[in-house]
PDB file of N, CA, C and O in Angstrom:
ATOM      1  N   MET A   1     182.673  21.625-221.180  1.00  0.00           N
ATOM      2  CA  MET A   1     181.970  22.678-220.299  1.00  0.00           C
ATOM      3  C   MET A   1     182.056  23.989-221.051  1.00  0.00           C
ATOM      4  O   MET A   1     183.078  24.374-221.619  1.00  0.00           O
ATOM      5  N   ASP A   2     180.921  24.638-221.015  1.00  0.00           N
ATOM      6  CA  ASP A   2     180.780  26.008-221.554  1.00  0.00           C
ATOM      7  C   ASP A   2     181.215  27.011-220.568  1.00  0.00           C
ATOM      8  O   ASP A   2     180.570  27.170-219.531  1.00  0.00           O
ATOM      9  N   CYS A   3     182.397  27.778-220.862  1.00  0.00           N
ATOM     10  CA  CYS A   3     182.769  28.759-220.058  1.00  0.00           C
ATOM     11  C   CYS A   3     181.791  29.936-219.952  1.00  0.00           C
ATOM     12  O   CYS A   3     181.856  30.683-218.975  1.00  0.00           O
ATOM     13  N   THR A   4     181.007  30.101-220.795  1.00  0.00           N
ATOM     14  CA  THR A   4     180.101  31.325-220.761  1.00  0.00           C
ATOM     15  C   THR A   4     178.697  30.919-220.174  1.00  0.00           C
ATOM     16  O   THR A   4     177.782  31.743-220.173  1.00  0.00           O
ATOM     17  N   ALA A   5     178.550  29.812-219.740  1.00  0.00           N
ATOM     18  CA  ALA A   5     177.361  29.322-219.145  1.00  0.00           C
ATOM     19  C   ALA A   5     177.146  30.106-217.798  1.00  0.00           C
ATOM     20  O   ALA A   5     178.110  30.632-217.241  1.00  0.00           O
ATOM     21  N   PRO A   6     175.837  30.183-217.265  1.00  0.00           N
ATOM     22  CA  PRO A   6     175.643  30.794-216.094  1.00  0.00           C
ATOM     23  C   PRO A   6     176.543  30.113-214.847  1.00  0.00           C
ATOM     24  O   PRO A   6     176.875  28.936-214.983  1.00  0.00           O
ATOM     25  N   ALA A   7     176.839  30.654-213.944  1.00  0.00           N
ATOM     26  CA  ALA A   7     177.729  30.198-212.881  1.00  0.00           C
ATOM     27  C   ALA A   7     177.311  28.693-212.429  1.00  0.00           C
ATOM     28  O   ALA A   7     178.168  27.830-212.246  1.00  0.00           O
ATOM     29  N   PRO A   8     175.996  28.465-212.273  1.00  0.00           N
ATOM     30  CA  PRO A   8     175.672  27.176-211.713  1.00  0.00           C
ATOM     31  C   PRO A   8     175.894  26.134-212.519  1.00  0.00           C
ATOM     32  O   PRO A   8     175.999  24.989-212.080  1.00  0.00           O
ATOM     33  N   GLU A   9     175.989  26.450-213.831  1.00  0.00           N
ATOM     34  CA  GLU A   9     176.175  25.520-214.900  1.00  0.00           C
ATOM     35  C   GLU A   9     177.663  25.250-215.301  1.00  0.00           C
ATOM     36  O   GLU A   9     177.919  24.280-216.014  1.00  0.00           O
ATOM     37  N   ARG A  10     178.538  25.993-214.908  1.00  0.00           N
ATOM     38  CA  ARG A  10     180.077  26.017-215.042  1.00  0.00           C
ATOM     39  C   ARG A  10     180.550  25.004-214.144  1.00  0.00           C
ATOM     40  O   ARG A  10     179.782  24.528-213.309  1.00  0.00           O
ATOM     41  N   PHE A  11     181.937  24.568-214.252  1.00  0.00           N
ATOM     42  CA  PHE A  11     182.665  23.848-213.214  1.00  0.00           C
ATOM     43  C   PHE A  11     182.578  24.468-211.947  1.00  0.00           C
ATOM     44  O   PHE A  11     182.952  25.632-211.809  1.00  0.00           O
ATOM     45  N   PRO A  12     182.027  23.672-210.816  1.00  0.00           N
ATOM     46  CA  PRO A  12     181.865  24.277-209.553  1.00  0.00           C
ATOM     47  C   PRO A  12     183.197  24.406-208.782  1.00  0.00           C
ATOM     48  O   PRO A  12     183.850  23.434-208.402  1.00  0.00           O
ATOM     49  N   ASP A  13     183.586  25.875-208.561  1.00  0.00           N
ATOM     50  CA  ASP A  13     184.910  26.175-208.065  1.00  0.00           C
ATOM     51  C   ASP A  13     184.726  27.064-206.961  1.00  0.00           C
ATOM     52  O   ASP A  13     185.735  27.617-206.525  1.00  0.00           O
ATOM     53  N   ASP A  14     183.610  27.304-206.426  1.00  0.00           N
ATOM     54  CA  ASP A  14     183.393  28.067-205.149  1.00  0.00           C
ATOM     55  C   ASP A  14     183.717  29.524-205.347  1.00  0.00           C
ATOM     56  O   ASP A  14     183.755  30.219-204.331  1.00  0.00           O
ATOM     57  N   SER A  15     183.952  30.069-206.490  1.00  0.00           N
ATOM     58  CA  SER A  15     184.437  31.441-206.671  1.00  0.00           C
ATOM     59  C   SER A  15     183.212  32.295-206.747  1.00  0.00           C
ATOM     60  O   SER A  15     182.087  31.799-206.822  1.00  0.00           O
ATOM     61  N   ILE A  16     183.441  33.599-206.728  1.00  0.00           N
ATOM     62  CA  ILE A  16     182.248  34.607-206.759  1.00  0.00           C
ATOM     63  C   ILE A  16     182.098  34.592-208.379  1.00  0.00           C
ATOM     64  O   ILE A  16     183.025  34.305-209.135  1.00  0.00           O
ATOM     65  N   ASP A  17     180.822  34.935-208.780  1.00  0.00           N
ATOM     66  CA  ASP A  17     180.424  35.078-210.059  1.00  0.00           C
ATOM     67  C   ASP A  17     181.004  36.242-210.819  1.00  0.00           C
ATOM     68  O   ASP A  17     180.653  37.387-210.532  1.00  0.00           O
ATOM     69  N   MET A  18     181.894  35.994-211.795  1.00  0.00           N
ATOM     70  CA  MET A  18     182.461  36.925-212.544  1.00  0.00           C
ATOM     71  C   MET A  18     181.894  37.054-213.993  1.00  0.00           C
ATOM     72  O   MET A  18     182.305  37.913-214.773  1.00  0.00           O
ATOM     73  N   GLY A  19     180.978  36.198-214.285  1.00  0.00           N
ATOM     74  CA  GLY A  19     180.234  36.285-215.613  1.00  0.00           C
ATOM     75  C   GLY A  19     180.908  35.231-216.484  1.00  0.00           C
ATOM     76  O   GLY A  19     180.284  34.830-217.466  1.00  0.00           O
ATOM     77  N   SER A  20     181.924  34.823-216.264  1.00  0.00           N
ATOM     78  CA  SER A  20     182.488  33.718-217.212  1.00  0.00           C
ATOM     79  C   SER A  20     183.447  32.924-216.354  1.00  0.00           C
ATOM     80  O   SER A  20     183.765  33.369-215.251  1.00  0.00           O
ATOM     81  N   GLY A  21     183.936  31.753-216.803  1.00  0.00           N
ATOM     82  CA  GLY A  21     184.897  31.038-215.962  1.00  0.00           C
ATOM     83  C   GLY A  21     186.357  31.657-216.334  1.00  0.00           C
ATOM     84  O   GLY A  21     186.531  32.400-217.300  1.00  0.00           O
ATOM     85  N   PHE A  22     187.325  31.270-215.483  1.00  0.00           N
ATOM     86  CA  PHE A  22     188.616  31.803-215.562  1.00  0.00           C
ATOM     87  C   PHE A  22     189.169  31.083-216.862  1.00  0.00           C
ATOM     88  O   PHE A  22     188.826  29.944-217.178  1.00  0.00           O
ATOM     89  N   ASP A  23     190.124  31.920-217.636  1.00  0.00           N
ATOM     90  CA  ASP A  23     190.642  31.405-218.823  1.00  0.00           C
ATOM     91  C   ASP A  23     189.643  31.100-219.927  1.00  0.00           C
ATOM     92  O   ASP A  23     189.873  30.230-220.767  1.00  0.00           O
ATOM     93  N   CYS A  24     188.496  31.849-219.913  1.00  0.00           N
ATOM     94  CA  CYS A  24     187.543  31.639-220.952  1.00  0.00           C
ATOM     95  C   CYS A  24     187.786  32.686-222.020  1.00  0.00           C
ATOM     96  O   CYS A  24     187.626  33.878-221.760  1.00  0.00           O
ATOM     97  N   PHE A  25     188.153  32.283-223.163  1.00  0.00           N
ATOM     98  CA  PHE A  25     188.561  33.287-224.309  1.00  0.00           C
ATOM     99  C   PHE A  25     187.501  33.387-225.183  1.00  0.00           C
ATOM    100  O   PHE A  25     187.493  32.937-226.328  1.00  0.00           O
ATOM    101  N   ASP A  26     186.358  34.145-224.483  1.00  0.00           N
ATOM    102  CA  ASP A  26     185.183  34.513-225.283  1.00  0.00           C
ATOM    103  C   ASP A  26     185.020  35.924-225.117  1.00  0.00           C
ATOM    104  O   ASP A  26     185.546  36.463-224.143  1.00  0.00           O
ATOM    105  N   PRO A  27     184.281  36.672-226.039  1.00  0.00           N
ATOM    106  CA  PRO A  27     184.116  38.112-225.826  1.00  0.00           C
ATOM    107  C   PRO A  27     183.462  38.477-224.368  1.00  0.00           C
ATOM    108  O   PRO A  27     183.729  39.535-223.797  1.00  0.00           O
ATOM    109  N   ILE A  28     182.620  37.539-223.852  1.00  0.00           N
ATOM    110  CA  ILE A  28     182.142  37.811-222.618  1.00  0.00           C
ATOM    111  C   ILE A  28     183.137  37.968-221.412  1.00  0.00           C
ATOM    112  O   ILE A  28     182.800  38.437-220.325  1.00  0.00           O
ATOM    113  N   ALA A  29     184.281  37.565-221.694  1.00  0.00           N
ATOM    114  CA  ALA A  29     185.333  37.659-220.764  1.00  0.00           C
ATOM    115  C   ALA A  29     185.988  39.039-220.711  1.00  0.00           C
ATOM    116  O   ALA A  29     186.711  39.317-219.754  1.00  0.00           O
ATOM    117  N   HIS A  30     185.771  39.903-221.678  1.00  0.00           N
ATOM    118  CA  HIS A  30     186.224  41.265-221.714  1.00  0.00           C
ATOM    119  C   HIS A  30     185.789  41.976-220.436  1.00  0.00           C
ATOM    120  O   HIS A  30     184.615  41.920-220.069  1.00  0.00           O
ATOM    121  N   THR A  31     186.727  42.651-219.746  1.00  0.00           N
ATOM    122  CA  THR A  31     186.451  43.203-218.481  1.00  0.00           C
ATOM    123  C   THR A  31     185.164  44.023-218.351  1.00  0.00           C
ATOM    124  O   THR A  31     184.449  43.867-217.361  1.00  0.00           O
ATOM    125  N   LEU A  32     184.885  44.785-219.200  1.00  0.00           N
ATOM    126  CA  LEU A  32     183.856  45.667-219.152  1.00  0.00           C
ATOM    127  C   LEU A  32     182.514  45.107-219.853  1.00  0.00           C
ATOM    128  O   LEU A  32     181.467  45.736-219.703  1.00  0.00           O
ATOM    129  N   ASP A  33     182.543  44.065-220.526  1.00  0.00           N
ATOM    130  CA  ASP A  33     181.373  43.615-221.469  1.00  0.00           C
ATOM    131  C   ASP A  33     180.491  42.647-220.669  1.00  0.00           C
ATOM    132  O   ASP A  33     180.306  41.475-220.998  1.00  0.00           O
ATOM    133  N   ILE A  34     179.989  43.210-219.644  1.00  0.00           N
ATOM    134  CA  ILE A  34     179.080  42.508-218.784  1.00  0.00           C
ATOM    135  C   ILE A  34     178.128  43.599-217.980  1.00  0.00           C
ATOM    136  O   ILE A  34     178.323  44.813-218.048  1.00  0.00           O
ATOM    137  N   GLN A  35     177.223  43.075-217.323  1.00  0.00           N
ATOM    138  CA  GLN A  35     176.366  43.955-216.443  1.00  0.00           C
ATOM    139  C   GLN A  35     176.071  43.339-215.052  1.00  0.00           C
ATOM    140  O   GLN A  35     176.402  42.202-214.715  1.00  0.00           O
ATOM    141  N   GLY A  36     175.399  44.245-214.282  1.00  0.00           N
ATOM    142  CA  GLY A  36     175.042  43.662-213.110  1.00  0.00           C
ATOM    143  C   GLY A  36     176.181  43.398-212.172  1.00  0.00           C
ATOM    144  O   GLY A  36     177.251  44.005-212.223  1.00  0.00           O
ATOM    145  N   GLU A  37     175.832  42.284-211.158  1.00  0.00           N
ATOM    146  CA  GLU A  37     176.694  41.821-210.251  1.00  0.00           C
ATOM    147  C   GLU A  37     178.142  41.438-210.621  1.00  0.00           C
ATOM    148  O   GLU A  37     179.164  41.681-209.980  1.00  0.00           O
ATOM    149  N   GLN A  38     177.997  40.746-211.866  1.00  0.00           N
ATOM    150  CA  GLN A  38     179.250  40.316-212.381  1.00  0.00           C
ATOM    151  C   GLN A  38     180.171  41.593-212.723  1.00  0.00           C
ATOM    152  O   GLN A  38     181.364  41.608-212.419  1.00  0.00           O
ATOM    153  N   LEU A  39     179.563  42.612-213.346  1.00  0.00           N
ATOM    154  CA  LEU A  39     180.567  43.721-213.654  1.00  0.00           C
ATOM    155  C   LEU A  39     180.877  44.365-212.227  1.00  0.00           C
ATOM    156  O   LEU A  39     181.999  44.863-212.140  1.00  0.00           O
ATOM    157  N   SER A  40     180.194  44.425-211.272  1.00  0.00           N
ATOM    158  CA  SER A  40     180.636  44.966-210.079  1.00  0.00           C
ATOM    159  C   SER A  40     181.771  44.202-209.440  1.00  0.00           C
ATOM    160  O   SER A  40     182.732  44.730-208.882  1.00  0.00           O
ATOM    161  N   ASN A  41     181.547  42.803-209.589  1.00  0.00           N
ATOM    162  CA  ASN A  41     182.640  41.981-209.070  1.00  0.00           C
ATOM    163  C   ASN A  41     183.965  42.050-209.710  1.00  0.00           C
ATOM    164  O   ASN A  41     185.009  41.893-209.077  1.00  0.00           O
ATOM    165  N   ARG A  42     183.899  42.319-211.149  1.00  0.00           N
ATOM    166  CA  ARG A  42     185.090  42.539-211.926  1.00  0.00           C
ATOM    167  C   ARG A  42     185.633  44.022-211.603  1.00  0.00           C
ATOM    168  O   ARG A  42     186.840  44.211-211.454  1.00  0.00           O
ATOM    169  N   LEU A  43     184.810  44.935-211.514  1.00  0.00           N
ATOM    170  CA  LEU A  43     185.516  46.297-211.162  1.00  0.00           C
ATOM    171  C   LEU A  43     185.940  46.382-209.686  1.00  0.00           C
ATOM    172  O   LEU A  43     186.712  47.307-209.432  1.00  0.00           O
ATOM    173  N   LEU A  44     185.608  45.653-208.752  1.00  0.00           N
ATOM    174  CA  LEU A  44     186.130  45.528-207.505  1.00  0.00           C
ATOM    175  C   LEU A  44     187.414  44.870-207.676  1.00  0.00           C
ATOM    176  O   LEU A  44     188.366  45.428-207.130  1.00  0.00           O
ATOM    177  N   LEU A  45     187.639  43.797-208.322  1.00  0.00           N
ATOM    178  CA  LEU A  45     188.923  43.121-208.511  1.00  0.00           C
ATOM    179  C   LEU A  45     189.854  44.165-209.283  1.00  0.00           C
ATOM    180  O   LEU A  45     191.045  44.252-208.987  1.00  0.00           O
ATOM    181  N   LYS A  46     189.365  44.832-210.125  1.00  0.00           N
ATOM    182  CA  LYS A  46     190.180  45.748-211.120  1.00  0.00           C
ATOM    183  C   LYS A  46     190.643  46.934-210.153  1.00  0.00           C
ATOM    184  O   LYS A  46     191.789  47.353-210.316  1.00  0.00           O
ATOM    185  N   ASP A  47     189.911  47.464-209.241  1.00  0.00           N
ATOM    186  CA  ASP A  47     190.045  48.674-208.398  1.00  0.00           C
ATOM    187  C   ASP A  47     191.167  48.148-207.375  1.00  0.00           C
ATOM    188  O   ASP A  47     192.165  48.827-207.134  1.00  0.00           O
ATOM    189  N   VAL A  48     190.958  47.010-206.846  1.00  0.00           N
ATOM    190  CA  VAL A  48     191.944  46.559-205.770  1.00  0.00           C
ATOM    191  C   VAL A  48     193.450  46.291-206.263  1.00  0.00           C
ATOM    192  O   VAL A  48     194.463  46.616-205.643  1.00  0.00           O
ATOM    193  N   LEU A  49     193.395  45.630-207.505  1.00  0.00           N
ATOM    194  CA  LEU A  49     194.493  45.344-208.102  1.00  0.00           C
ATOM    195  C   LEU A  49     195.320  46.669-208.654  1.00  0.00           C
ATOM    196  O   LEU A  49     196.527  46.837-208.479  1.00  0.00           O
ATOM    197  N   GLN A  50     194.535  47.475-209.276  1.00  0.00           N
ATOM    198  CA  GLN A  50     195.091  48.916-209.811  1.00  0.00           C
ATOM    199  C   GLN A  50     195.621  49.568-208.570  1.00  0.00           C
ATOM    200  O   GLN A  50     196.657  50.219-208.704  1.00  0.00           O
ATOM    201  N   GLY A  51     195.095  49.499-207.438  1.00  0.00           N
ATOM    202  CA  GLY A  51     195.675  50.206-206.198  1.00  0.00           C
ATOM    203  C   GLY A  51     196.986  49.558-205.777  1.00  0.00           C
ATOM    204  O   GLY A  51     197.686  50.112-204.930  1.00  0.00           O
ATOM    205  N   GLN A  52     197.331  48.453-206.312  1.00  0.00           N
ATOM    206  CA  GLN A  52     198.619  47.835-205.920  1.00  0.00           C
ATOM    207  C   GLN A  52     199.663  47.859-207.117  1.00  0.00           C
ATOM    208  O   GLN A  52     200.745  47.273-207.070  1.00  0.00           O
ATOM    209  N   GLY A  53     199.212  48.603-208.193  1.00  0.00           N
ATOM    210  CA  GLY A  53     200.115  48.782-209.306  1.00  0.00           C
ATOM    211  C   GLY A  53     199.955  47.812-210.493  1.00  0.00           C
ATOM    212  O   GLY A  53     200.730  47.833-211.449  1.00  0.00           O
ATOM    213  N   PHE A  54     198.906  46.954-210.390  1.00  0.00           N
ATOM    214  CA  PHE A  54     198.605  46.249-211.559  1.00  0.00           C
ATOM    215  C   PHE A  54     197.648  46.852-212.689  1.00  0.00           C
ATOM    216  O   PHE A  54     196.743  47.660-212.481  1.00  0.00           O
ATOM    217  N   VAL A  55     198.017  46.307-213.927  1.00  0.00           N
ATOM    218  CA  VAL A  55     197.190  47.035-215.084  1.00  0.00           C
ATOM    219  C   VAL A  55     196.381  45.688-215.586  1.00  0.00           C
ATOM    220  O   VAL A  55     196.885  44.568-215.670  1.00  0.00           O
ATOM    221  N   ASN A  56     195.106  46.013-215.880  1.00  0.00           N
ATOM    222  CA  ASN A  56     194.137  44.926-216.470  1.00  0.00           C
ATOM    223  C   ASN A  56     194.394  44.801-217.921  1.00  0.00           C
ATOM    224  O   ASN A  56     194.625  45.816-218.577  1.00  0.00           O
ATOM    225  N   TYR A  57     194.372  43.640-218.468  1.00  0.00           N
ATOM    226  CA  TYR A  57     194.354  43.454-219.969  1.00  0.00           C
ATOM    227  C   TYR A  57     192.859  43.295-220.216  1.00  0.00           C
ATOM    228  O   TYR A  57     192.259  42.282-219.859  1.00  0.00           O
ATOM    229  N   ALA A  58     192.222  44.402-220.886  1.00  0.00           N
ATOM    230  CA  ALA A  58     190.851  44.591-220.936  1.00  0.00           C
ATOM    231  C   ALA A  58     190.116  43.329-221.659  1.00  0.00           C
ATOM    232  O   ALA A  58     188.900  43.230-221.493  1.00  0.00           O
ATOM    233  N   ALA A  59     190.737  42.438-222.388  1.00  0.00           N
ATOM    234  CA  ALA A  59     190.119  41.427-223.159  1.00  0.00           C
ATOM    235  C   ALA A  59     189.800  40.197-222.174  1.00  0.00           C
ATOM    236  O   ALA A  59     189.011  39.308-222.494  1.00  0.00           O
ATOM    237  N   GLU A  60     190.482  40.226-220.953  1.00  0.00           N
ATOM    238  CA  GLU A  60     190.411  39.194-220.001  1.00  0.00           C
ATOM    239  C   GLU A  60     190.382  39.685-218.550  1.00  0.00           C
ATOM    240  O   GLU A  60     191.380  40.165-218.013  1.00  0.00           O
ATOM    241  N   TRP A  61     189.212  39.550-217.942  1.00  0.00           N
ATOM    242  CA  TRP A  61     188.951  40.245-216.536  1.00  0.00           C
ATOM    243  C   TRP A  61     189.821  39.647-215.610  1.00  0.00           C
ATOM    244  O   TRP A  61     189.956  40.292-214.570  1.00  0.00           O
ATOM    245  N   TRP A  62     190.453  38.590-215.695  1.00  0.00           N
ATOM    246  CA  TRP A  62     191.425  37.998-214.776  1.00  0.00           C
ATOM    247  C   TRP A  62     192.933  38.208-215.073  1.00  0.00           C
ATOM    248  O   TRP A  62     193.818  37.684-214.396  1.00  0.00           O
ATOM    249  N   HIS A  63     193.148  38.990-216.104  1.00  0.00           N
ATOM    250  CA  HIS A  63     194.657  39.008-216.500  1.00  0.00           C
ATOM    251  C   HIS A  63     195.087  40.425-216.224  1.00  0.00           C
ATOM    252  O   HIS A  63     194.596  41.418-216.761  1.00  0.00           O
ATOM    253  N   TYR A  64     196.097  40.417-215.292  1.00  0.00           N
ATOM    254  CA  TYR A  64     196.717  41.656-214.939  1.00  0.00           C
ATOM    255  C   TYR A  64     198.329  41.673-214.931  1.00  0.00           C
ATOM    256  O   TYR A  64     198.909  40.598-214.775  1.00  0.00           O
ATOM    257  N   THR A  65     198.981  42.717-215.074  1.00  0.00           N
ATOM    258  CA  THR A  65     200.461  42.871-215.243  1.00  0.00           C
ATOM    259  C   THR A  65     200.769  43.912-214.333  1.00  0.00           C
ATOM    260  O   THR A  65     200.058  44.914-214.258  1.00  0.00           O
ATOM    261  N   TYR A  66     201.974  43.713-213.503  1.00  0.00           N
ATOM    262  CA  TYR A  66     202.482  44.668-212.497  1.00  0.00           C
ATOM    263  C   TYR A  66     203.219  45.642-213.469  1.00  0.00           C
ATOM    264  O   TYR A  66     203.925  45.272-214.407  1.00  0.00           O
ATOM    265  N   GLN A  67     202.943  47.019-213.099  1.00  0.00           N
ATOM    266  CA  GLN A  67     203.618  48.000-213.767  1.00  0.00           C
ATOM    267  C   GLN A  67     204.237  48.995-212.776  1.00  0.00           C
ATOM    268  O   GLN A  67     203.565  49.473-211.862  1.00  0.00           O
ATOM    269  N   PRO A  68     205.593  49.314-212.980  1.00  0.00           N
ATOM    270  CA  PRO A  68     206.402  48.948-213.998  1.00  0.00           C
ATOM    271  C   PRO A  68     206.847  47.573-213.838  1.00  0.00           C
ATOM    272  O   PRO A  68     207.158  47.185-212.712  1.00  0.00           O
ATOM    273  N   GLU A  69     206.919  46.726-214.925  1.00  0.00           N
ATOM    274  CA  GLU A  69     207.412  45.490-214.794  1.00  0.00           C
ATOM    275  C   GLU A  69     208.837  45.421-214.350  1.00  0.00           C
ATOM    276  O   GLU A  69     209.703  46.054-214.955  1.00  0.00           O
ATOM    277  N   PRO A  70     209.140  44.596-213.207  1.00  0.00           N
ATOM    278  CA  PRO A  70     210.484  44.807-212.675  1.00  0.00           C
ATOM    279  C   PRO A  70     211.504  43.967-213.740  1.00  0.00           C
ATOM    280  O   PRO A  70     212.685  44.295-213.850  1.00  0.00           O
ATOM    281  N   TYR A  71     210.973  42.960-214.434  1.00  0.00           N
ATOM    282  CA  TYR A  71     211.782  42.141-215.297  1.00  0.00           C
ATOM    283  C   TYR A  71     211.071  42.055-216.695  1.00  0.00           C
ATOM    284  O   TYR A  71     210.569  40.986-217.041  1.00  0.00           O
ATOM    285  N   PRO A  72     211.024  43.067-217.434  1.00  0.00           N
ATOM    286  CA  PRO A  72     210.373  42.959-218.739  1.00  0.00           C
ATOM    287  C   PRO A  72     211.188  42.187-219.677  1.00  0.00           C
ATOM    288  O   PRO A  72     212.407  42.342-219.749  1.00  0.00           O
ATOM    289  N   GLY A  73     210.444  41.247-220.494  1.00  0.00           N
ATOM    290  CA  GLY A  73     210.966  40.243-221.392  1.00  0.00           C
ATOM    291  C   GLY A  73     211.378  39.033-220.749  1.00  0.00           C
ATOM    292  O   GLY A  73     211.670  38.093-221.488  1.00  0.00           O
ATOM    293  N   THR A  74     211.462  38.868-219.410  1.00  0.00           N
ATOM    294  CA  THR A  74     211.646  37.628-218.777  1.00  0.00           C
ATOM    295  C   THR A  74     210.448  36.824-218.588  1.00  0.00           C
ATOM    296  O   THR A  74     209.398  37.339-218.202  1.00  0.00           O
ATOM    297  N   TYR A  75     210.565  35.535-218.853  1.00  0.00           N
ATOM    298  CA  TYR A  75     209.477  34.679-218.645  1.00  0.00           C
ATOM    299  C   TYR A  75     209.867  33.572-217.590  1.00  0.00           C
ATOM    300  O   TYR A  75     210.768  32.747-217.745  1.00  0.00           O
ATOM    301  N   PHE A  76     209.126  33.676-216.603  1.00  0.00           N
ATOM    302  CA  PHE A  76     209.347  32.671-215.296  1.00  0.00           C
ATOM    303  C   PHE A  76     208.562  31.546-215.594  1.00  0.00           C
ATOM    304  O   PHE A  76     207.361  31.640-215.849  1.00  0.00           O
ATOM    305  N   ASP A  77     209.257  30.358-215.571  1.00  0.00           N
ATOM    306  CA  ASP A  77     208.519  29.138-215.739  1.00  0.00           C
ATOM    307  C   ASP A  77     209.079  28.126-214.622  1.00  0.00           C
ATOM    308  O   ASP A  77     210.131  27.507-214.785  1.00  0.00           O
ATOM    309  N   PHE A  78     208.368  28.028-213.600  1.00  0.00           N
ATOM    310  CA  PHE A  78     208.850  27.162-212.590  1.00  0.00           C
ATOM    311  C   PHE A  78     207.574  26.793-211.799  1.00  0.00           C
ATOM    312  O   PHE A  78     206.630  27.580-211.734  1.00  0.00           O
ATOM    313  N   PRO A  79     207.564  25.657-211.236  1.00  0.00           N
ATOM    314  CA  PRO A  79     206.387  25.158-210.354  1.00  0.00           C
ATOM    315  C   PRO A  79     206.245  25.971-209.075  1.00  0.00           C
ATOM    316  O   PRO A  79     207.215  26.304-208.395  1.00  0.00           O
ATOM    317  N   ILE A  80     205.016  26.263-208.794  1.00  0.00           N
ATOM    318  CA  ILE A  80     204.858  26.914-207.486  1.00  0.00           C
ATOM    319  C   ILE A  80     204.244  25.885-206.507  1.00  0.00           C
ATOM    320  O   ILE A  80     203.248  25.264-206.879  1.00  0.00           O
ATOM    321  N   ASP A  81     204.735  25.676-205.363  1.00  0.00           N
ATOM    322  CA  ASP A  81     204.381  24.756-204.394  1.00  0.00           C
ATOM    323  C   ASP A  81     203.924  25.378-203.133  1.00  0.00           C
ATOM    324  O   ASP A  81     204.536  26.375-202.753  1.00  0.00           O
ATOM    325  N   ARG A  82     202.897  24.915-202.403  1.00  0.00           N
ATOM    326  CA  ARG A  82     202.452  25.434-201.308  1.00  0.00           C
ATOM    327  C   ARG A  82     203.446  25.564-200.176  1.00  0.00           C
ATOM    328  O   ARG A  82     203.424  26.553-199.443  1.00  0.00           O
ATOM    329  N   SER A  83     204.310  24.592-200.022  1.00  0.00           N
ATOM    330  CA  SER A  83     205.446  24.733-199.086  1.00  0.00           C
ATOM    331  C   SER A  83     206.377  25.924-199.396  1.00  0.00           C
ATOM    332  O   SER A  83     207.174  26.201-198.500  1.00  0.00           O
ATOM    333  N   SER A  84     206.408  26.629-200.447  1.00  0.00           N
ATOM    334  CA  SER A  84     207.224  27.666-200.678  1.00  0.00           C
ATOM    335  C   SER A  84     206.688  29.007-200.046  1.00  0.00           C
ATOM    336  O   SER A  84     207.354  30.033-199.910  1.00  0.00           O
ATOM    337  N   LEU A  85     205.404  28.831-199.692  1.00  0.00           N
ATOM    338  CA  LEU A  85     204.584  29.916-198.906  1.00  0.00           C
ATOM    339  C   LEU A  85     205.056  30.176-197.505  1.00  0.00           C
ATOM    340  O   LEU A  85     204.752  31.206-196.903  1.00  0.00           O
ATOM    341  N   GLY A  86     205.801  29.230-196.999  1.00  0.00           N
ATOM    342  CA  GLY A  86     206.265  29.422-195.539  1.00  0.00           C
ATOM    343  C   GLY A  86     205.470  28.732-194.577  1.00  0.00           C
ATOM    344  O   GLY A  86     205.745  28.810-193.379  1.00  0.00           O
TER     345      GLY A  86
END
C-alpha cells in the first residue's frame, strides 16, 4: 500500500487526513511539506504538542520528543497493554 496515496486509497484507519500515512518515510511526511487541510491538521498537532513541551522532528509529522528529555540516552523497550491504563 502506498503511504503517499490520497487518504481514501491508504489503509483505512479512521484518522484525520495528515497527507501521508503514519510511519511513511517519504518527503511528503516532512511536517511542513504539504498544503491545505493536511497542513492545517499537522500544524494543529504541532501546536498542541509544543504547548505541552514536545518538539517535532521536522522530517516526520508524527515524530515528537519531550524536552527536556527526563532520561536522555535511555531506550525504553517494553510492551504497552490497555490494562496498564487503569
